[in-house]
Residue frames as qw, qx, qy, qz and C-alpha x, y, z in Angstrom:
[[0.406, -0.801, 0.084, -0.432, -25.47, 45.94, -48.34],
 [0.226, 0.470, -0.726, 0.448, -22.86, 45.52, -45.59],
 [0.661, -0.496, -0.562, -0.046, -25.35, 44.83, -42.85],
 [0.451, -0.880, 0.029, -0.145, -24.94, 46.09, -39.23],
 [0.345, 0.646, -0.579, 0.358, -21.52, 46.68, -37.84],
 [0.865, -0.449, -0.224, -0.013, -20.46, 44.20, -35.15],
 [0.014, 0.799, -0.508, 0.322, -17.85, 45.28, -32.62],
 [0.924, -0.051, -0.360, 0.115, -15.77, 42.28, -31.54],
 [0.246, -0.841, 0.332, -0.350, -14.07, 43.07, -28.20],
 [0.853, 0.050, -0.442, 0.273, -11.00, 41.20, -26.94],
 [0.419, -0.859, 0.245, -0.161, -9.85, 41.95, -23.34],
 [0.869, 0.183, -0.348, 0.301, -6.27, 40.78, -22.83],
 [0.384, -0.835, 0.375, -0.121, -3.77, 40.73, -20.01],
 [0.266, -0.571, 0.768, 0.113, -0.45, 39.11, -20.79],
 [0.816, 0.255, 0.474, -0.212, -1.99, 37.11, -23.54],
 [0.197, 0.678, -0.512, -0.490, 0.63, 37.39, -26.24],
 [0.287, -0.199, 0.925, 0.152, 0.90, 33.62, -26.75],
 [0.289, 0.415, 0.858, 0.095, -2.63, 33.16, -28.09],
 [0.187, 0.644, 0.230, -0.705, -3.90, 36.67, -28.93],
 [0.115, 0.383, -0.616, -0.679, -2.91, 36.40, -32.61],
 [0.045, -0.147, -0.960, -0.232, -4.96, 33.33, -33.01],
 [0.109, 0.592, 0.666, -0.441, -7.97, 34.89, -31.36],
 [0.170, 0.602, -0.131, -0.769, -7.77, 37.93, -33.71],
 [0.118, 0.235, -0.779, -0.569, -7.33, 35.65, -36.75],
 [0.067, 0.339, 0.938, -0.006, -10.49, 33.68, -35.80],
 [0.246, 0.718, 0.402, -0.512, -12.52, 36.89, -36.02],
 [0.144, 0.574, -0.436, -0.678, -10.82, 37.94, -39.27],
 [0.043, 0.049, -0.936, -0.346, -11.91, 34.50, -40.65],
 [0.373, 0.390, 0.646, -0.540, -15.56, 35.10, -39.87],
 [0.294, 0.394, 0.741, 0.457, -18.01, 34.59, -42.70],
 [0.005, -0.943, -0.331, -0.035, -19.72, 37.76, -41.64],
 [0.637, 0.236, -0.012, 0.734, -17.19, 40.52, -42.60],
 [0.043, 0.734, 0.056, 0.675, -18.54, 43.72, -41.35],
 [0.738, -0.546, -0.321, 0.234, -16.77, 43.90, -38.13],
 [0.144, 0.810, -0.390, 0.414, -14.41, 45.98, -36.10],
 [0.834, -0.188, -0.441, 0.273, -12.06, 44.28, -33.71],
 [0.188, -0.851, 0.200, -0.448, -11.28, 46.23, -30.48],
 [0.764, -0.069, -0.521, 0.376, -8.39, 44.78, -28.38],
 [0.335, -0.871, 0.079, -0.351, -8.29, 46.23, -24.90],
 [0.613, 0.263, -0.589, 0.455, -4.94, 45.82, -23.24],
 [0.590, -0.754, -0.173, -0.229, -5.50, 45.58, -19.48],
 [0.347, -0.838, 0.417, -0.058, -1.97, 46.69, -18.32],
 [0.979, 0.131, -0.045, 0.149, -0.09, 43.79, -19.96],
 [0.307, -0.803, 0.449, 0.243, 3.61, 43.55, -19.27],
 [0.642, -0.045, 0.656, 0.394, 4.37, 41.22, -22.19],
 [0.130, -0.138, 0.534, 0.824, 4.03, 41.75, -25.95],
 [0.273, 0.557, 0.774, -0.128, 0.29, 41.81, -26.11],
 [0.200, 0.808, 0.101, -0.545, 0.12, 45.45, -27.32],
 [0.001, -0.513, 0.641, 0.571, 2.70, 44.65, -30.14],
 [0.249, 0.156, 0.936, 0.196, 0.74, 41.66, -31.22],
 [0.272, 0.737, 0.555, -0.274, -2.46, 43.59, -31.50],
 [0.096, 0.827, -0.122, -0.541, -0.66, 46.45, -33.22],
 [0.300, -0.262, 0.778, 0.487, 0.75, 44.08, -35.87],
 [0.294, 0.489, 0.804, 0.168, -2.65, 43.84, -37.42],
 [0.040, -0.046, -0.151, -0.987, -4.11, 46.62, -39.53],
 [0.562, 0.077, 0.133, -0.813, -7.71, 47.55, -39.94],
 [0.370, -0.677, -0.281, -0.571, -10.22, 46.37, -38.82],
 [0.708, -0.361, -0.468, 0.386, -8.19, 45.82, -35.65],
 [0.010, 0.781, -0.181, 0.598, -7.84, 48.79, -33.23],
 [0.594, -0.131, -0.615, 0.501, -6.06, 48.77, -29.77],
 [0.348, -0.820, -0.006, -0.455, -7.05, 50.41, -26.59],
 [0.542, 0.143, -0.627, 0.541, -4.95, 50.52, -23.39],
 [0.489, -0.750, -0.035, -0.444, -5.86, 50.84, -19.65],
 [0.108, -0.499, 0.747, -0.427, -4.12, 50.32, -16.33],
 [0.339, -0.079, -0.938, -0.003, -4.78, 46.81, -15.01],
 [0.438, -0.135, 0.285, -0.842, -8.38, 46.71, -13.70],
 [0.463, 0.048, 0.861, -0.204, -9.52, 43.27, -14.66],
 [0.168, 0.167, 0.815, 0.528, -11.51, 41.58, -17.53],
 [0.114, 0.743, 0.656, -0.070, -14.83, 43.21, -16.74],
 [0.085, -0.814, 0.013, 0.575, -13.41, 46.64, -16.75],
 [0.219, -0.290, 0.655, 0.662, -11.49, 45.84, -19.96],
 [0.184, 0.474, 0.805, 0.305, -14.76, 44.67, -21.68],
 [0.003, 0.851, 0.446, -0.277, -16.45, 47.83, -20.50],
 [0.173, -0.632, 0.304, 0.691, -13.61, 49.94, -22.01],
 [0.208, 0.042, 0.809, 0.549, -14.13, 48.08, -25.27],
 [0.122, 0.678, 0.725, 0.027, -17.84, 48.80, -25.21],
 [0.060, -0.877, -0.153, 0.451, -17.36, 52.47, -24.54],
 [0.112, -0.599, 0.467, 0.640, -14.63, 52.74, -27.27],
 [0.269, 0.166, 0.849, 0.423, -16.43, 50.77, -29.94],
 [0.317, 0.272, -0.086, -0.905, -19.10, 51.98, -32.50],
 [0.154, -0.061, -0.909, -0.384, -20.86, 48.82, -33.58],
 [0.587, -0.257, -0.197, -0.742, -24.52, 48.14, -33.69],
 [0.933, -0.244, -0.244, -0.106, -23.97, 44.72, -32.11],
 [0.147, -0.742, 0.615, -0.224, -21.44, 43.76, -29.47],
 [0.975, -0.041, -0.220, 0.009, -19.53, 40.42, -29.08],
 [0.335, -0.791, 0.500, -0.110, -16.63, 39.34, -26.89],
 [0.929, 0.198, -0.292, 0.113, -13.79, 36.90, -27.21],
 [0.630, -0.707, 0.273, 0.170, -11.16, 36.08, -24.57],
 [0.191, 0.802, -0.518, -0.227, -7.66, 36.36, -25.85],
 [0.200, -0.333, 0.921, 0.032, -7.05, 32.55, -25.53],
 [0.595, 0.353, 0.674, -0.259, -10.33, 31.40, -27.13],
 [0.052, -0.080, 0.678, 0.729, -11.48, 30.92, -30.72],
 [0.588, 0.364, 0.261, -0.674, -14.74, 31.46, -32.55],
 [0.607, 0.291, 0.714, 0.196, -16.19, 29.10, -35.11],
 [0.187, -0.047, 0.393, 0.899, -15.96, 30.82, -38.54],
 [0.176, -0.486, -0.640, -0.568, -19.78, 31.01, -38.82],
 [0.250, -0.396, -0.646, 0.603, -20.44, 32.38, -35.35],
 [0.101, 0.369, 0.133, -0.914, -21.42, 35.97, -36.16],
 [0.304, 0.040, -0.588, -0.749, -23.24, 35.07, -39.28],
 [0.357, -0.345, -0.866, -0.068, -25.43, 32.43, -37.56],
 [0.194, -0.468, -0.594, 0.624, -26.23, 34.65, -34.58],
 [0.121, 0.262, -0.114, -0.951, -26.99, 37.74, -36.67],
 [0.324, -0.112, -0.756, -0.557, -29.37, 35.61, -38.67],
 [0.257, -0.438, -0.824, 0.251, -31.31, 34.70, -35.51],
 [0.001, -0.479, -0.286, 0.830, -31.94, 38.44, -34.75],
 [0.252, 0.182, -0.446, -0.839, -33.11, 38.93, -38.29],
 [0.384, -0.222, -0.842, -0.307, -35.46, 35.91, -37.96],
 [0.421, -0.606, -0.649, 0.185, -36.68, 36.84, -34.51],
 [0.087, 0.660, 0.010, 0.746, -37.46, 40.44, -33.93],
 [0.623, -0.726, -0.080, -0.280, -38.29, 39.76, -30.29],
 [0.886, -0.089, -0.226, 0.394, -34.78, 38.44, -29.59],
 [0.189, -0.969, 0.146, -0.064, -32.48, 40.38, -27.30],
 [0.264, -0.670, 0.694, 0.026, -29.50, 38.12, -26.63],
 [0.909, 0.279, -0.282, -0.129, -28.09, 35.26, -28.57],
 [0.345, -0.628, 0.696, -0.050, -25.66, 32.66, -26.92],
 [0.794, 0.313, -0.472, -0.220, -24.45, 29.22, -28.01],
 [0.962, -0.238, -0.012, 0.129, -22.89, 25.90, -26.94],
 [0.002, -0.837, 0.547, 0.001, -19.14, 25.90, -26.23],
 [0.966, 0.100, -0.187, 0.146, -16.53, 23.07, -26.92],
 [0.422, -0.810, 0.385, 0.138, -13.43, 22.93, -24.83],
 [0.860, 0.417, -0.217, 0.198, -10.07, 21.93, -26.38],
 [0.712, -0.639, 0.135, 0.258, -6.75, 21.22, -24.61],
 [0.265, 0.848, -0.455, -0.049, -3.37, 22.50, -25.41],
 [0.789, 0.264, -0.543, 0.118, -0.57, 19.86, -25.85],
 [0.077, 0.453, -0.664, 0.590, 0.82, 20.64, -22.41],
 [0.571, -0.115, 0.512, -0.631, -2.40, 19.21, -20.89],
 [0.544, 0.160, -0.723, -0.395, -2.49, 16.02, -23.02],
 [0.194, -0.038, -0.914, 0.353, -2.77, 13.95, -19.83],
 [0.293, 0.261, 0.476, -0.787, -5.73, 15.97, -18.58],
 [0.543, 0.273, -0.352, -0.712, -7.40, 15.68, -22.00],
 [0.403, 0.120, -0.901, -0.109, -7.04, 11.92, -21.80],
 [0.023, -0.175, -0.818, 0.548, -8.54, 11.69, -18.26],
 [0.353, 0.414, 0.363, -0.757, -11.54, 13.70, -19.34],
 [0.062, 0.044, -0.780, -0.621, -12.08, 11.99, -22.76],
 [0.246, -0.410, -0.832, -0.283, -15.47, 10.63, -21.64],
 [0.112, -0.455, -0.534, 0.703, -16.36, 13.42, -19.25],
 [0.255, 0.824, 0.506, -0.026, -19.13, 15.97, -20.07],
 [0.071, -0.859, 0.113, 0.495, -16.58, 18.77, -20.36],
 [0.311, -0.240, 0.709, 0.586, -15.16, 17.04, -23.40],
 [0.223, 0.522, 0.753, 0.333, -18.55, 17.46, -25.13],
 [0.019, -0.451, -0.182, -0.873, -20.30, 20.67, -26.24],
 [0.254, -0.463, -0.672, 0.519, -21.85, 22.46, -23.30],
 [0.012, 0.891, 0.386, 0.240, -24.39, 25.37, -23.08],
 [0.532, -0.052, -0.166, 0.828, -22.35, 28.59, -22.66],
 [0.083, -0.945, -0.280, -0.145, -23.78, 31.48, -20.88],
 [0.617, -0.401, 0.101, 0.669, -20.48, 33.35, -21.20],
 [0.127, 0.803, -0.118, -0.571, -19.32, 36.54, -22.81],
 [0.184, -0.331, 0.779, 0.500, -17.49, 34.53, -25.48],
 [0.222, 0.342, 0.877, 0.254, -20.77, 33.17, -26.84],
 [0.087, 0.712, 0.445, -0.536, -22.68, 36.40, -26.51],
 [0.183, 0.217, 0.371, 0.884, -23.99, 38.54, -29.32],
 [0.035, -0.727, -0.606, 0.323, -26.42, 41.39, -28.44],
 [0.251, 0.774, 0.214, 0.541, -27.43, 44.78, -29.88],
 [0.302, 0.207, -0.364, 0.856, -25.82, 47.72, -28.16],
 [0.421, -0.473, -0.080, -0.769, -29.19, 48.81, -26.99],
 [0.812, -0.382, -0.441, -0.007, -29.30, 45.82, -24.62],
 [0.604, -0.092, -0.410, 0.677, -26.31, 47.11, -22.85],
 [0.071, -0.401, -0.020, -0.913, -27.89, 50.58, -22.75],
 [0.678, -0.446, -0.283, -0.511, -30.79, 48.94, -21.01],
 [0.888, -0.323, -0.315, 0.093, -29.03, 46.48, -18.68],
 [0.308, -0.891, 0.332, 0.010, -25.81, 48.34, -18.05],
 [0.454, 0.639, -0.621, 0.025, -22.20, 47.25, -18.35],
 [0.799, -0.101, -0.561, 0.192, -20.30, 44.43, -16.64],
 [0.596, -0.801, -0.040, -0.044, -19.70, 44.67, -12.95],
 [0.496, 0.652, -0.468, 0.331, -15.96, 45.68, -12.81],
 [0.410, -0.605, 0.550, -0.404, -15.77, 44.68, -9.16],
 [0.939, -0.033, 0.318, -0.127, -16.17, 41.03, -10.22],
 [0.046, -0.653, 0.675, 0.341, -13.02, 39.30, -11.43],
 [0.145, -0.089, 0.967, 0.191, -14.54, 35.95, -12.55],
 [0.172, 0.483, 0.857, -0.059, -18.36, 35.98, -12.53],
 [0.107, 0.399, 0.010, -0.910, -19.07, 39.25, -14.23],
 [0.308, 0.026, -0.678, -0.666, -20.78, 37.60, -17.20],
 [0.265, -0.369, -0.888, 0.069, -22.96, 35.43, -14.96],
 [0.038, -0.527, -0.465, 0.710, -24.10, 38.51, -13.01],
 [0.205, 0.296, -0.276, -0.891, -24.82, 40.36, -16.28],
 [0.302, -0.150, -0.833, -0.439, -26.92, 37.46, -17.57],
 [0.180, -0.451, -0.799, 0.355, -28.82, 37.42, -14.32],
 [0.095, 0.437, 0.152, -0.881, -29.64, 41.10, -14.67],
 [0.256, 0.129, -0.567, -0.772, -30.83, 40.47, -18.16],
 [0.281, -0.321, -0.902, -0.069, -33.17, 37.65, -16.98],
 [0.080, -0.516, -0.584, 0.621, -34.57, 39.88, -14.17],
 [0.160, 0.381, -0.108, -0.904, -35.30, 42.50, -16.83],
 [0.688, 0.404, 0.518, -0.308, -37.32, 39.94, -18.84],
 [0.262, 0.648, -0.498, -0.513, -35.06, 40.01, -21.89],
 [0.957, 0.220, 0.091, -0.166, -35.44, 37.24, -24.43],
 [0.156, -0.638, 0.724, 0.213, -32.40, 34.97, -24.70],
 [0.938, 0.271, -0.073, -0.205, -31.92, 32.05, -27.16],
 [0.525, -0.515, 0.661, 0.152, -29.38, 29.31, -26.71],
 [0.689, 0.517, -0.392, -0.324, -28.11, 27.97, -30.11],
 [0.960, -0.190, 0.207, 0.017, -27.15, 24.22, -30.17],
 [0.771, 0.496, -0.187, 0.352, -24.06, 24.81, -32.25],
 [0.672, -0.548, -0.018, 0.498, -20.69, 25.12, -30.49],
 [0.401, 0.863, 0.070, 0.298, -19.75, 28.51, -31.85],
 [0.162, -0.871, 0.414, -0.209, -17.02, 29.09, -29.21],
 [0.866, 0.099, -0.409, 0.270, -13.91, 26.94, -28.79],
 [0.448, -0.853, 0.206, -0.172, -12.61, 27.42, -25.17],
 [0.625, 0.478, -0.548, 0.283, -8.88, 26.73, -24.90],
 [0.793, -0.608, 0.020, -0.018, -7.76, 24.87, -21.75],
 [0.616, 0.512, -0.389, 0.455, -4.10, 25.52, -20.90],
 [0.605, -0.211, -0.563, 0.522, -1.93, 25.73, -17.75],
 [0.181, -0.082, -0.219, 0.955, -2.60, 29.43, -17.28],
 [0.234, -0.592, -0.589, -0.498, -6.39, 29.72, -17.57],
 [0.182, -0.451, 0.292, -0.823, -7.66, 32.32, -15.03],
 [0.823, -0.345, -0.099, -0.441, -10.26, 29.80, -13.68],
 [0.904, -0.024, -0.362, 0.226, -7.36, 27.43, -13.07],
 [0.445, 0.298, -0.379, 0.755, -4.90, 29.88, -11.56],
 [0.173, -0.207, 0.340, -0.901, -7.49, 31.68, -9.44],
 [0.407, -0.266, -0.847, -0.215, -9.74, 28.82, -8.56],
 [0.256, -0.422, -0.701, 0.515, -10.58, 29.82, -5.04],
 [0.077, 0.296, 0.071, -0.949, -11.43, 33.40, -5.91],
 [0.341, -0.016, -0.601, -0.722, -13.63, 32.22, -8.73],
 [0.372, -0.358, -0.855, 0.056, -15.53, 29.74, -6.53],
 [0.138, -0.410, -0.525, 0.733, -16.12, 32.45, -3.91],
 [0.187, 0.199, -0.148, -0.951, -17.64, 34.90, -6.46],
 [0.431, -0.146, -0.716, -0.530, -19.97, 32.30, -7.87],
 [0.353, -0.393, -0.798, 0.291, -21.07, 31.27, -4.41],
 [0.017, -0.341, -0.319, 0.884, -21.69, 34.89, -3.42],
 [0.319, 0.053, -0.388, -0.863, -23.83, 35.40, -6.57],
 [0.434, -0.256, -0.843, -0.191, -25.79, 32.25, -5.85],
 [0.267, -0.378, -0.662, 0.590, -26.37, 33.44, -2.25],
 [0.140, 0.267, 0.058, -0.952, -27.52, 36.93, -3.43],
 [0.387, -0.075, -0.632, -0.667, -29.94, 35.36, -5.90],
 [0.399, -0.394, -0.824, 0.080, -31.55, 33.19, -3.16],
 [0.148, -0.405, -0.466, 0.772, -31.79, 36.18, -0.89],
 [0.208, 0.127, -0.251, -0.937, -33.28, 38.33, -3.62],
 [0.437, -0.222, -0.759, -0.430, -35.87, 35.61, -4.43],
 [0.336, -0.404, -0.737, 0.424, -36.78, 35.29, -0.66],
 [0.022, -0.320, -0.231, 0.919, -37.24, 39.01, -0.34],
 [0.267, -0.008, -0.488, -0.831, -39.41, 39.06, -3.48],
 [0.431, -0.354, -0.810, -0.181, -41.72, 36.38, -2.09],
 [0.259, -0.430, -0.596, 0.626, -42.05, 38.20, 1.27],
 [0.073, 0.196, -0.034, -0.977, -42.98, 41.37, -0.50],
 [0.399, -0.167, -0.658, -0.616, -45.73, 39.64, -2.41],
 [0.395, -0.361, -0.819, 0.207, -46.93, 38.05, 0.84],
 [0.098, -0.388, -0.413, 0.818, -47.38, 41.43, 2.40]]
């Protein structure tokens, strides 16, 4: 038996340099029953050509530039898998990622969301930065509440909803917050199943101020929601 189909969604914007490696890391998965949906978010480079150079199980979708959250949503709506997973165009999965996570769903019928640790790795252009952070915590595996570590049944998205397309950086954090509020069961696996590439053009590096503001806004909203909840109970 093939097992359930997993839709692996790659949002990409001008990611031709690394996109092929991201796709290949999915094709190299030990769990093989997958479809790969590359969503081109209005790229002006050769991202569409790179995606198109692969045959099945890779499919390509295109949209006008609307941001990574909107691109992930387009992939969800255009995919047909029983489970959903996401990979940024500059990151890589460990070969066993999908097999390990799917096994957890089979072992735990109560499980709704599987995530894992992340290990950062540096491109050669940032060798100096890698050396500076050699003994820093970011050079070690870290818990990853991010879309790149996520595996979840499609039914979870039917219940929680899609990513907030108005957020450009914190859409995954906001989605996980909604999942927690809904009481969904999440499990953090200790294996580093996602390899996050650090390079000069990371979105978090290029748009650092905007990223910080979005995360601070989410923290502020969470505090306000918690305060309102306590006041409601007191009444």
